[in-house]
C-alpha positions as CSV (number, residue, x, y, z in Angstrom):
1,M,-17.6,63.4,118.7
2,P,-20.8,65.8,118.5
3,A,-21.2,69.0,119.2
4,E,-20.6,70.5,122.6
5,L,-21.5,73.8,123.6
6,I,-20.2,74.9,126.5
7,T,-21.5,77.8,128.2
8,G,-21.5,80.0,131.7
9,I,-17.7,80.7,130.7
10,S,-17.3,84.1,133.6
11,E,-13.9,84.4,131.7
12,L,-12.5,83.4,128.6
13,T,-8.7,83.7,127.9
14,T,-7.8,82.6,124.1
15,N,-4.7,84.2,124.0
16,D,-5.2,84.5,120.3
17,D,-3.1,87.0,118.5
18,E,-5.4,89.4,120.0
19,R,-4.5,87.9,123.7
20,R,-8.4,88.1,124.6
21,R,-10.1,87.9,127.8
22,L,-14.1,87.4,126.8
23,T,-16.5,87.5,130.1
24,D,-20.1,86.4,129.7
25,A,-18.5,83.4,127.0
26,A,-19.2,80.6,125.5
27,L,-17.4,78.0,122.6
28,I,-18.6,74.8,121.3
29,I,-16.3,72.0,120.4
30,E,-16.9,69.0,118.0
31,D,-14.3,66.3,117.2
32,G,-11.5,67.5,119.1
33,R,-11.6,71.4,117.6
34,I,-12.6,74.6,118.2
35,L,-15.9,74.8,116.6
36,W,-17.4,78.6,117.9
37,L,-16.2,80.9,120.8
38,G,-17.7,84.6,121.6
39,S,-20.9,86.0,124.1
40,A,-22.7,83.6,125.2
41,V,-26.0,85.1,124.0
42,A,-24.7,84.9,120.3
43,A,-23.9,80.4,120.6
44,P,-25.1,78.9,118.8
45,A,-27.8,76.2,119.6
46,V,-26.4,72.4,119.3
47,D,-28.3,69.2,121.1
48,T,-25.5,68.8,124.1
49,S,-24.5,71.7,126.8
50,T,-22.5,72.4,129.4
51,D,-23.1,74.9,132.1
52,L,-19.9,76.3,133.9
53,D,-21.9,78.0,136.3
54,G,-19.4,81.4,136.5
55,R,-16.4,79.6,136.4
56,A,-13.1,80.8,133.9
57,I,-11.4,79.2,131.0
58,L,-8.2,79.2,129.7
59,P,-5.7,77.5,127.4
60,G,-4.2,74.1,128.8
61,W,-0.4,74.1,130.2
62,V,2.0,73.9,128.1
63,D,5.2,72.6,130.5
64,S,7.3,73.0,128.0
65,H,11.1,71.4,129.9
66,T,10.4,68.5,132.0
67,H,12.4,65.4,132.6
68,L,10.3,62.6,133.6
69,I,12.0,59.5,132.3
70,F,13.7,58.9,135.6
71,A,13.6,56.1,138.8
72,G,14.7,56.7,142.2
73,S,14.9,59.7,144.8
74,R,16.9,62.6,145.5
75,A,15.3,64.0,148.8
76,A,18.2,63.1,151.1
77,E,19.9,66.0,148.4
78,F,16.9,68.1,149.0
79,E,17.6,68.4,152.3
80,A,20.9,68.8,152.3
81,R,20.6,71.3,149.9
82,M,17.9,73.3,152.1
83,A,20.3,72.9,154.9
84,G,22.4,75.3,153.3
85,Q,24.7,72.8,150.8
86,Q,24.9,73.9,147.2
87,Y,23.7,72.5,144.4
88,A,25.6,71.0,141.7
89,A,25.2,69.5,138.9
90,A,26.7,66.1,139.6
91,G,23.9,65.3,142.0
92,I,22.5,63.8,138.4
93,G,24.5,61.0,138.8
94,Q,22.7,59.1,141.4
95,T,19.4,59.7,138.9
96,V,21.3,57.9,136.6
97,T,22.4,54.7,138.4
98,A,18.5,54.4,139.6
99,T,17.4,54.9,136.1
100,R,20.0,51.7,134.3
101,A,18.3,49.7,137.1
102,A,14.7,50.1,136.9
103,T,12.9,48.4,134.1
104,T,11.5,49.9,130.7
105,V,7.4,49.3,132.3
106,D,9.0,51.1,135.5
107,L,10.0,54.2,133.6
108,V,6.9,54.5,131.4
109,A,4.7,54.2,134.8
110,N,6.4,56.2,136.7
111,A,5.7,59.1,134.1
112,R,2.4,58.2,133.3
113,A,1.7,58.5,137.0
114,L,3.1,62.1,136.9
115,R,1.8,63.6,133.4
116,A,-1.1,62.3,135.3
117,E,-0.5,64.5,137.8
118,A,-0.1,67.7,136.1
119,Q,-3.1,67.1,133.9
120,A,-4.9,67.3,137.2
121,Q,-3.8,70.5,137.0
122,G,-4.6,71.8,133.9
123,T,-1.6,70.5,132.3
124,T,-3.0,69.6,128.4
125,F,0.7,69.6,126.7
126,L,4.2,68.7,127.7
127,E,7.7,67.8,126.5
128,T,10.1,65.8,128.6
129,K,13.6,64.8,128.1
130,T,16.3,61.6,128.3
131,G,19.5,62.2,130.2
132,Y,19.4,60.2,133.3
133,G,20.8,56.8,131.1
134,L,23.5,58.4,129.7
135,D,24.8,54.8,127.3
136,V,23.5,54.2,124.3
137,A,21.3,51.1,125.7
138,T,19.4,53.5,128.7
139,E,19.1,56.8,126.7
140,S,17.3,54.1,124.0
141,R,15.4,53.0,126.4
142,S,14.7,56.2,128.2
143,A,13.7,58.0,124.1
144,Q,11.2,55.2,123.4
145,A,9.6,56.0,127.2
146,A,9.3,59.4,127.1
147,A,7.7,58.7,123.2
148,E,5.2,56.5,125.4
149,V,3.8,59.6,127.4
150,A,4.7,62.5,126.6
151,D,4.2,64.9,123.0
152,V,7.4,65.8,122.2
153,V,10.8,64.4,123.3
154,S,14.2,65.9,123.9
155,Y,17.7,64.1,123.6
156,L,19.3,65.2,126.3
157,G,22.4,62.3,126.0
158,A,24.6,65.7,126.8
159,H,23.7,66.1,130.3
160,V,26.8,65.3,132.5
161,V,30.3,63.0,131.4
162,P,29.4,59.6,133.4
163,Q,31.9,58.8,136.4
164,G,34.5,57.1,135.3
165,M,33.9,57.8,131.4
166,D,36.5,60.0,129.3
167,R,35.3,63.0,128.1
168,R,36.3,62.9,124.0
169,N,34.5,58.6,124.3
170,Y,31.3,60.3,125.6
171,L,30.9,63.0,122.8
172,D,31.8,60.7,120.4
173,L,29.4,58.6,121.9
174,V,26.6,61.0,122.7
175,T,27.1,62.7,118.9
176,G,27.8,58.8,116.7
177,P,26.3,55.3,118.3
178,M,23.4,57.1,120.8
179,L,22.2,59.9,119.0
180,T,21.7,57.1,116.1
181,A,19.7,54.9,118.7
182,V,17.5,58.1,120.4
183,A,16.8,59.9,116.7
184,P,13.9,57.7,115.9
185,Y,12.0,58.8,118.8
186,A,12.8,62.7,119.5
187,Q,12.4,66.2,117.9
188,Y,15.2,68.0,119.9
189,I,18.6,67.7,120.7
190,D,19.5,69.0,124.3
191,A,22.9,69.9,125.9
192,F,23.6,71.0,129.6
193,C,25.7,73.6,128.8
194,E,26.9,74.8,132.3
195,Q,30.2,74.5,134.8
196,G,31.0,71.0,135.3
197,A,28.7,69.7,132.5
198,F,29.6,70.5,129.0
199,D,30.9,73.8,127.6
200,V,30.3,75.7,124.7
201,E,32.8,74.2,122.1
202,E,31.5,70.8,123.5
203,S,27.5,71.6,123.4
204,R,28.2,73.1,119.6
205,E,29.4,69.7,118.5
206,V,26.8,68.3,120.4
207,L,23.8,70.2,119.1
208,L,24.8,70.4,115.2
209,A,25.3,67.0,115.1
210,G,22.0,66.8,116.6
211,R,20.5,69.2,113.9
212,N,23.0,67.0,111.6
213,A,19.8,63.7,112.1
214,G,17.3,66.3,111.8
215,L,16.8,67.2,115.1
216,G,15.9,70.9,116.7
217,L,17.6,72.6,119.2
218,R,17.5,73.6,122.5
219,L,19.9,74.1,125.5
220,H,20.0,74.5,129.1
221,G,22.3,77.3,129.8
222,N,23.5,80.2,132.1
223,Q,21.4,78.4,135.0
224,L,24.9,78.4,137.2
225,G,26.8,81.6,136.9
226,F,27.5,83.4,133.4
227,G,28.6,81.6,129.7
228,G,28.1,81.2,127.0
229,G,24.9,79.6,126.9
230,V,22.6,82.1,125.3
231,Q,24.7,83.8,123.1
232,L,25.1,79.9,121.4
233,S,21.7,79.1,121.4
234,V,20.8,82.5,119.4
235,E,24.3,81.3,117.3
236,L,22.7,78.1,116.3
237,G,19.3,79.2,116.2
238,C,17.6,77.0,118.7
239,A,14.1,77.4,119.4
240,S,14.7,77.4,123.3
241,V,17.5,77.9,126.3
242,D,16.6,77.7,129.2
243,H,17.0,78.9,133.1
244,C,18.6,82.2,131.9
245,N,19.3,83.0,135.8
246,H,22.9,85.1,134.8
247,L,22.6,86.9,132.7
248,T,24.9,89.9,131.1
249,D,23.2,93.3,129.3
250,A,24.3,91.5,126.4
251,D,22.2,88.1,126.3
252,V,19.5,90.0,126.8
253,D,20.2,91.7,123.4
254,A,20.7,88.9,121.9
255,L,17.5,87.1,123.1
256,A,15.4,90.4,122.3
257,S,16.8,89.9,118.6
258,S,16.7,86.7,118.1
259,D,13.5,84.1,117.9
260,T,14.2,81.7,120.7
261,V,12.7,81.5,123.5
262,A,13.9,81.9,127.0
263,T,12.2,79.4,129.1
264,L,12.2,80.3,133.2
265,L,12.3,77.4,135.5
266,P,11.2,79.3,138.6
267,A,10.6,76.4,140.9
268,C,14.1,75.1,139.9
269,D,15.5,78.5,141.1
270,L,13.8,78.3,145.0
271,S,14.7,74.7,144.9
272,T,18.3,75.5,144.4
273,R,18.4,79.2,145.7
274,E,19.5,80.7,142.4
275,P,18.3,83.8,141.9
276,L,15.3,84.4,139.5
277,A,16.1,84.5,136.3
278,P,15.3,87.8,134.8
279,A,12.0,87.4,133.6
280,R,10.5,91.5,134.1
281,R,13.6,92.2,132.9
282,L,13.7,90.0,129.5
283,L,9.9,90.9,128.4
284,D,10.8,94.6,129.0
285,A,13.7,94.3,126.6
286,G,11.5,92.2,123.9
287,A,12.8,89.2,124.5
288,S,9.8,86.1,124.1
289,I,9.9,84.4,127.0
290,A,8.0,81.1,128.4
291,L,7.3,79.0,131.9
292,A,7.8,75.3,132.5
293,T,8.0,72.6,136.0
294,N,11.6,71.5,134.5
295,C,10.5,68.6,137.1
296,N,13.2,66.3,138.1
297,P,14.0,64.6,140.8
298,G,16.8,66.4,141.6
299,T,16.2,69.8,141.5
300,S,12.3,70.9,140.8
301,Y,10.0,67.9,141.3
302,T,7.0,70.0,140.9
303,T,4.1,68.9,138.3
304,S,2.4,72.2,138.7
305,M,2.2,74.5,136.8
306,P,-0.3,76.9,139.0
307,Y,2.7,76.9,141.4
308,V,5.1,78.4,139.1
309,V,2.5,80.7,137.5
310,A,1.7,82.1,141.0
311,T,5.5,82.2,141.5
312,A,6.3,84.2,138.3
313,V,4.0,86.4,139.6
314,L,4.5,87.1,142.9
315,Q,7.9,86.9,143.0
316,M,9.5,87.5,139.2
317,H,6.8,90.5,138.6
318,L,5.3,89.4,136.2
319,S,1.5,90.5,135.4
320,I,-0.6,87.4,136.0
321,E,-1.8,87.9,132.3
322,E,2.0,87.5,130.7
323,A,2.2,84.9,133.0
324,V,-0.9,82.7,131.8
325,W,0.7,83.4,128.4
326,A,4.4,82.7,128.5
327,A,3.0,79.2,130.3
328,T,0.5,77.8,127.0
329,R,1.1,80.4,124.5
330,G,5.1,81.2,124.9
331,A,5.6,77.7,125.9
332,A,4.2,76.0,122.6
333,K,5.8,78.9,120.4
334,S,9.2,77.5,122.4
335,L,7.8,74.1,121.0
336,G,7.1,74.8,117.6
337,R,4.2,74.5,118.0
338,D,2.1,78.4,118.3
339,K,0.5,78.3,115.1
340,G,-0.7,76.1,112.6
341,P,-3.7,73.1,112.5
342,D,-1.5,71.7,115.7
343,A,-1.0,74.7,117.3
344,V,-1.5,74.6,121.4
345,G,-1.5,77.1,124.3
346,S,-4.2,79.3,122.9
347,L,-8.4,79.0,121.9
348,T,-9.1,80.0,118.7
349,I,-12.1,78.4,116.0
350,G,-10.1,75.5,114.5
351,G,-7.9,75.3,117.0
352,R,-7.2,72.4,119.5
353,A,-9.2,72.2,122.1
354,D,-7.0,71.9,125.0
355,F,-8.7,74.0,127.6
356,Q,-9.1,74.3,131.8
357,A,-12.1,74.9,133.8
358,L,-11.1,76.8,137.3
359,N,-12.8,77.2,140.3
360,A,-12.7,80.4,139.9
361,P,-14.1,83.5,137.9
362,T,-10.7,84.7,136.4
363,V,-7.3,83.9,135.7
364,A,-6.3,86.1,138.4
365,H,-6.8,84.0,140.9
366,L,-4.2,81.7,140.1
367,A,-2.2,84.3,141.6
368,Y,-5.0,85.9,143.7
369,R,-5.1,82.6,145.7
370,P,-1.6,81.1,145.7
371,G,-1.4,76.7,146.4
372,V,-5.0,76.1,146.1
373,P,-6.4,73.4,143.9
374,L,-8.5,76.0,141.6
375,T,-8.6,73.1,138.2
376,A,-11.6,72.2,138.2
377,A,-11.9,70.0,134.5
378,V,-9.3,69.4,132.2
379,W,-10.6,69.3,128.1
380,R,-7.4,67.6,126.0
381,G,-8.6,66.8,122.5
382,G,-11.9,68.6,123.4
383,V,-11.9,65.0,126.2
384,R,-13.2,65.9,129.1
385,S,-10.6,64.3,132.5
């Protein structure tokens, strides 16, 4: 693609190591990469230019935790929960039934529609999981569908034990034939380490089997109560432990002294009426955090990263800069994509041209004007949508 100068940028959030926010800025993209960025008055001349007329630019959102491969609806479950019914992991079974009955074409189409919805709101890089098949055939189909739609695929056979199946037999399936079928399409293995799902030792068995198959490690942990998920994640060197609603001081200290990212899912917390994860406490202790949507049909049916960022600022006591970082560069770290030539979540010379423009002069408007659709344009790999 020919070089294009983008000027008229009121504020440019780079998310580079210096966390710069440049004013009166410009950037040049060529062949899907950032060729140059800096002050508009110093911009080199190129043949093609676009004037953003005072809009802010920031990296595209990196949504590092989604469950897009599913069929069916759980709106009735959501309505009951809003009327006072407590969330329980067993509700996943309803989605499993619908997903097993769906065609692969339908699963891909639904996931593509959700991804398009996310991209329209600024998301340019996205992880998604299997986990609504829970048999070899459907988990394999789900992984193939996920690989068509998402940038990163996580294998979540250890979501819950299917109704009517022996726990030991199912664990043997998850760590054996199912893992073998899914591994060619996945980069990570995940497990739901929670009451009603899998305990610490079962989760350890699943993650170690995935590691032996060449997959990176992720974990759902400490969502519904205090448990051993965070400590297990740090022990095994997981890239991320997700949810983290209920943390002891020892959990916070363990995360702060490790490379494991705490991925926080505030849209899910509001939907399940769990306490919001202690984002401020984690950051103040020195832990790395990410923000993600947890888009799924049961507990967080949203693709809106702006909603997640606004919630983090307004209710979790993060600054605008901290929330934007967590939803971009922090999330990229949780996926092992924050450094190198294929890094996402930041804007640096030579890096991928994944970014978004806001109908606003500064990123502060993401929380200053919550709920307002501010995404003006999105570039993914240098291509504007």
